C-alpha positions as CSV (number, residue, x, y, z in Angstrom):
1,M,27.8,-44.7,-1.5
2,E,24.0,-44.2,-2.0
3,D,21.8,-43.5,0.9
4,D,20.1,-47.0,0.0
5,D,23.3,-48.8,0.2
6,L,23.7,-47.5,3.6
7,F,20.4,-49.2,5.2
8,A,21.5,-52.3,3.5
9,L,24.7,-52.3,5.1
10,Q,22.8,-51.9,8.5
11,E,20.7,-55.0,8.4
12,L,23.7,-57.1,7.6
13,D,24.8,-59.9,10.2
14,F,28.2,-59.2,11.2
15,A,29.8,-60.5,14.2
16,P,29.8,-58.8,17.8
17,V,32.4,-56.1,18.0
18,R,33.8,-54.9,21.6
19,T,32.9,-52.3,22.7
20,T,36.3,-51.2,23.7
21,G,37.4,-51.5,20.1
22,Q,37.0,-50.3,16.5
23,R,36.6,-52.0,13.0
24,L,39.6,-52.1,10.9
25,A,39.0,-50.1,7.4
26,V,37.5,-52.5,4.8
27,L,40.4,-54.6,3.2
28,T,40.6,-55.9,-0.4
29,L,39.6,-59.0,-1.6
30,E,43.5,-59.6,-2.0
31,E,44.3,-58.8,1.4
32,A,41.6,-61.0,2.7
33,H,42.3,-64.0,1.0
34,D,46.2,-63.2,2.1
35,L,45.1,-62.9,5.8
36,L,42.9,-66.2,5.7
37,R,45.6,-68.2,4.1
38,L,48.1,-67.1,6.9
39,L,45.4,-67.8,9.9
40,V,44.6,-71.1,8.4
41,T,48.4,-71.9,8.3
42,V,48.7,-70.6,12.0
43,S,45.7,-72.6,12.9
44,A,47.0,-75.9,11.4
45,E,50.4,-75.4,13.4
46,G,48.5,-76.4,16.7
47,G,50.3,-73.5,18.6
48,P,48.8,-71.2,21.6
49,L,47.2,-69.5,19.1
50,S,45.6,-71.9,16.5
51,E,42.5,-71.7,18.3
52,E,42.2,-68.1,17.7
53,A,43.9,-68.3,14.1
54,D,40.7,-71.2,13.5
55,R,38.0,-68.5,14.7
56,L,39.1,-65.7,12.7
57,A,39.9,-67.6,10.0
58,K,36.1,-69.0,10.0
59,E,34.8,-65.5,10.7
60,I,36.6,-64.3,7.7
61,A,35.8,-67.0,5.4
62,A,32.1,-66.5,5.9
63,R,32.4,-62.8,4.7
64,V,34.5,-62.9,1.5
65,P,34.0,-64.5,-1.6
66,S,36.0,-67.8,-2.6
67,E,39.3,-67.3,-4.8
68,N,38.2,-69.8,-7.1
């Protein structure tokens, strides 16, 4: 990574991270799309985790390019 890239990353607007946790390593685009599909499915089922799945799906969808 070039020095200029590091500064560009610092200017991005990420969702707040709880101070007690750490960010995961970067997912591949394919992994991100798989995770997004899973979260959308869980959200649509309307179970006890649907609200959280919907929130996470929106966060991921805002960060990854569409598959098409």
